[in-house]
N, C-alpha and C positions, 0 to 999 in steps of 0.2 A: 502494499499499497504507496504508498505518497503523500506526504503530508507538508501540504502548503499554510505558509501565513502570509497573511495578504493585508493592509489598509480595506479597510472598509467603510472606507469613504464616497457621499454618490458625489462626485467630480465624473467627466467623463471617464475618466484613465479607469479610476474604483472599478464603474460600470463595463469599462471593457473588461479590464482584468476578470471579472467574474463573469462574464459571457467566455471569454476564452474555457477560463476554467470547468464551465458547465460542454462546451463543444470537446471538450478533451478527459473531461469523462464519461462520455463516450466510447473509449476503447481504454482508457487507466482507471484502477481502479485506486482514488482519492478522495482524501480528508481534508475539508479547508479550515484552518483554524481562524477565528476573529481577533483582532486584537483589542480590542476591549479590557475581557479580564487579565491582562499582563499590565496594561497600565492600570487598571483598578484594583492593581498588589495582591491578585489571588494566587496562592501560594501555592494550591494544589493545580492551579491551569501551568505555572511556572513550571513543575514536576515534571506535567505531562509533555512538556514542551521540552524539559531537560530528556527526558527520555525516549526522542523521537527524532529522527536523520530528517531534518525540515530544510527546505525549499520556498527562500522567501522571495516574494514577491513584491516589489513597491513600486506604485505608478506616478511620484510625481520626484523629484527635488529636493524634496524634506527626507523622503527613506524612514518614515515611522516607524515601521517592522522594524528594520534592521536594527535604527536606533534604541529601542525597547529592548531586545532581546541582549543587543552588548550593554547597555544597561542594571544587568541582569544574570551577567557572565552565561548569556545561552550563545551558544557557538553551532549556525545553522551549517546545515553540509554545503548549501548552495545560495547563492545570493543574486538573482536579478533583477537589474532596475530597467521600465519600462520605462518610452519615451513619455511626453506629454501630450497628450492628443485632445486639439478642442471638441472631436464631436464623435460621439457613438455613432461610425459606420461598420456595414459587414467588411470591410475592407482594413480597416482598422482593429478590428475583431481579429483576423484573420494574421494581419501583423505579428497581434500580441503572442497568439495561440502560437507561430514560429519560432518565435523569443523561448516562450516557457515551455517546448518540445526540447529546445535546445539547453536549455538547463535542465531536464527532466534524463537527456541523453547522458551530461553531465555528471548527477547525480546517480544515475544507476550504473559507470562506470568504478 
């Protein structure tokens, strides 16, 4: 199973990442973790993240997922950054899906 931690914002980038992961879930078994329990300091959630190989997908230059993991000394196996997209379109979803698939290959190797 692939474990993802993503920023859960409602920005176009956040929505594109979620759409891309939905598409990927048709062929890969995935589990997507939200960022909010980590921000809230939920210790049991931190332990869940520490005990799983994570692939982090950040959708803007703030890199919230990676920053909060770093603050808790949780080291993901793979981090990927998605370019900012102004609109949710099928073409942008496909670009992000391709980027995430490359990160999956890195995680599996």
